[in-house]
BATIBA-303432 format. One record per atom (N, C-alpha, C): residue in one letter; atom name; x, y, z. Coordinates in steps of 0.001 Angstrom, whole numbers. Layout:
! residues N
  rest  atom        x        y        z
     A    CA        X        Y        Z
...
//
This chain:
! residues 72
  rest  atom        x        y        z
     X     N   -14753     9426    21346
     X    CA   -15764     8616    20672
     X     C   -15223     8167    19314
     X     N   -15383     6886    19035
     X    CA   -14877     6344    17780
     X     C   -15866     6521    16646
     X     N   -15317     6775    15469
     X    CA   -16083     6855    14239
     X     C   -15877     5546    13483
     X     N   -16927     5055    12837
     X    CA   -16804     3842    12020
     X     C   -16677     4267    10562
     X     N   -15599     3833     9937
     X    CA   -15342     4101     8520
     X     C   -15523     2786     7765
     X     N   -16110     2859     6578
     X    CA   -16366     1648     5787
     X     C   -15801     1865     4386
     X     N   -15022      885     3935
     X    CA   -14360      975     2635
     X     C   -14658     -258     1793
     X     N   -14834      -44      504
     X    CA   -14900    -1112     -488
     X     C   -13461    -1352     -939
     X     N   -13013    -2624     -930
     X    CA   -11620    -2912    -1283
     X     C   -11523    -4016    -2345
     X     N   -10311    -4243    -2798
     X    CA   -10052    -5342    -3736
     X     C    -9298    -6489    -3061
     X     N    -9271    -6499    -1734
     X    CA    -8638    -7593     -991
     X     C    -9506    -8843    -1158
     X     N    -8885    -9970    -1507
     X    CA    -9639   -11184    -1807
     X     C    -9425   -12338     -844
     X     N    -8258   -12409     -212
     X    CA    -7909   -13615      542
     X     C    -7380   -13273     1934
     X     N    -7483   -14262     2806
     X    CA    -7010   -14097     4185
     X     C    -5505   -13805     4229
     X     N    -4723   -14407     3321
     X    CA    -3277   -14142     3362
     X     C    -2956   -12708     2962
     X     N    -3804   -12087     2165
     X    CA    -3622   -10669     1840
     X     C    -3882    -9815     3078
     X     N    -4892   -10194     3854
     X    CA    -5179    -9479     5099
     X     C    -3998    -9622     6052
     X     N    -3428   -10818     6117
     X    CA    -2271   -11051     6974
     X     C    -1106   -10141     6601
     X     N     -890    -9935     5310
     X    CA      194    -9065     4855
     X     C      -73    -7613     5231
     X     N    -1339    -7200     5182
     X    CA    -1701    -5820     5509
     X     C    -1782    -5566     7014
     X     N    -1981    -6613     7778
     X    CA    -2241    -6506     9209
     X     C    -1248    -5632     9980
     X     N       72    -5827     9836
     X    CA      994    -4992    10618
     X     C      887    -3500    10266
     X     N      592    -3206     9007
     X    CA      476    -1811     8571
     X     C     -797    -1174     9124
     X     N    -1902    -1934     9095
     X    CA    -3158    -1422     9646
     X     C    -3050    -1270    11162
     X     N    -2407    -2236    11826
     X    CA    -2219    -2139    13277
     X     C    -1426     -897    13646
     X     N     -447     -557    12834
     X    CA      387      615    13098
     X     C     -386     1916    12834
     X     N    -1257     1902    11837
     X    CA    -1999     3095    11432
     X     C    -3176     3402    12363
     X     N    -3856     2358    12818
     X    CA    -5047     2538    13641
     X     C    -4609     2817    15081
     X     N    -5158     3861    15707
     X    CA    -4787     4176    17092
     X     C    -5119     3010    18032
     X     N    -4460     2955    19196
     X    CA    -4657     1839    20134
     X     C    -6116     1592    20531
     X     N    -6918     2626    20571
     X    CA    -8318     2440    20957
     X     C    -9207     2110    19756
     X     N    -8616     1932    18589
     X    CA    -9385     1634    17381
     X     C    -9371      151    17050
     X     N   -10177     -214    16055
     X    CA   -10261    -1603    15584
     X     C   -10424    -1592    14074
     X     N   -10081    -2707    13456
     X    CA   -10323    -2862    12016
     X     C   -10627    -4333    11727
     X     N   -11401    -4566    10669
     X    CA   -11635    -5922    10197
     X     C   -12118    -5901     8751
     X     N   -11903    -7022     8082
     X    CA   -12369    -7199     6708
     X     C   -13547    -8161     6700
     X     N   -14464    -7954     5762
     X    CA   -15555    -8891     5507
     X     C   -15412    -9351     4061
     X     N   -14712   -10476     3881
     X    CA   -14475   -10997     2530
     X     C   -15697   -11697     1960
     X     N   -16692   -11971     2810
     X    CA   -17936   -12595     2331
     X     C   -18796   -11568     1583
     X     N   -18643   -10311     1917
     X    CA   -19396    -9240     1258
     X     C   -18857    -9049     -159
     X     N   -19738    -8762    -1092
     X    CA   -19311    -8591    -2494
     X     C   -18345    -7419    -2664
     X     N   -18388    -6451    -1747
     X    CA   -17484    -5292    -1817
     X     C   -16207    -5493    -1005
     X     N   -16038    -6682     -418
     X    CA   -14850    -7005      399
     X     C   -14533    -5830     1343
     X     N   -15460    -5632     2254
     X    CA   -15494    -4462     3131
     X     C   -14357    -4451     4144
     X     N   -13768    -3279     4316
     X    CA   -12856    -2993     5426
     X     C   -13591    -2020     6335
     X     N   -13793    -2414     7605
     X    CA   -14406    -1531     8601
     X     C   -13328    -1097     9573
     X     N   -13307      186     9861
     X    CA   -12319      736    10779
     X     C   -13044     1575    11827
     X     N   -12727     1331    13095
     X    CA   -13193     2199    14181
     X     C   -11997     2996    14651
     X     N   -12140     4306    14634
     X    CA   -11026     5159    15025
     X     C   -11542     6429    15679
     X     N   -10779     6934    16621
     X    CA   -11129     8178    17287
     X     C   -10739     9408    16485
     X     N   -10045     9187    15380
     X    CA    -9653    10320    14531
     X     C    -9875     9966    13068
     X     N    -9933    10971    12239
     X    CA   -10182    10739    10816
     X     C    -8893    10281    10135
     X     N    -8920     9064     9619
     X    CA    -7734     8505     8962
     X     C    -8080     7975     7568
     X     N    -9131     8521     6985
     X    CA    -9586     8068     5662
     X     C    -8461     8149     4640
     X     N    -7835     9290     4537
     X    CA    -6776     9488     3544
     X     C    -5612     8539     3778
     X     N    -5255     8348     5031
     X    CA    -4134     7460     5365
     X     C    -4441     6020     4991
     X     N    -5655     5574     5273
     X    CA    -6040     4201     4931
     X     C    -6041     4008     3421
     X     N    -6611     4955     2705
     X    CA    -6654     4839     1241
     X     C    -5250     4837      653
     X     N    -4354     5662     1192
     X    CA    -2967     5702      711
     X     C    -2251     4389     1015
     X     N    -2470     3843     2199
     X    CA    -1864     2568     2570
     X     C    -2295     1464     1622
     X     N    -3596     1373     1384
     X    CA    -4114      325      505
     X     C    -3570      487     -913
     X     N    -3546     1715    -1410
     X    CA    -3031     1975    -2755
     X     C    -1548     1612    -2849
     X     N     -790     1903    -1801
     X    CA      648     1600    -1813
     X     C      911       98    -1868
     X     N      -89     -702    -1483
     X    CA       25    -2164    -1555
     X     C     -764    -2727    -2741
     X     N    -1093    -1842    -3676
     X    CA    -1761    -2211    -4938
     X     C    -3168    -2762    -4776
     X     N    -3888    -2247    -3798
     X    CA    -5313    -2587    -3624
     X     C    -6152    -1341    -3882
     X     N    -7327    -1551    -4435
     X    CA    -8264     -443    -4540
     X     C    -8966     -298    -3197
     X     N    -9365      931    -2899
     X    CA    -9990     1207    -1615
     X     C   -10811     2488    -1773
     X     N   -12130     2373    -1647
     X    CA   -13005     3529    -1773
     X     C   -13890     3613     -549
     X     N   -13977     4803       21
     X    CA   -14821     4988     1189
     X     C   -16296     4910      767
     X     N   -17092     4186     1563
     X    CA   -18530     4104     1345
     X     C   -19220     5024     2355
     X     N   -20299     5619     1912
     X    CA   -21059     6510     2807
     X     C   -21997     5722     3669
//
């Protein structure tokens, strides 16, 4: 069963998502999904994953100089 994780990010543009895409694809298990909502004021990243990868996602985003905070 997949868990939905929601993060507030500092990603602003589609080309930034494109740059992150290969890294997120590699991090998220094959049965998982991810997407950004740049229309939302918090520039939401939603991740569906069968395992807990909160720390990994936050580290990935930080390594690419983006802020990323998990929302409850």
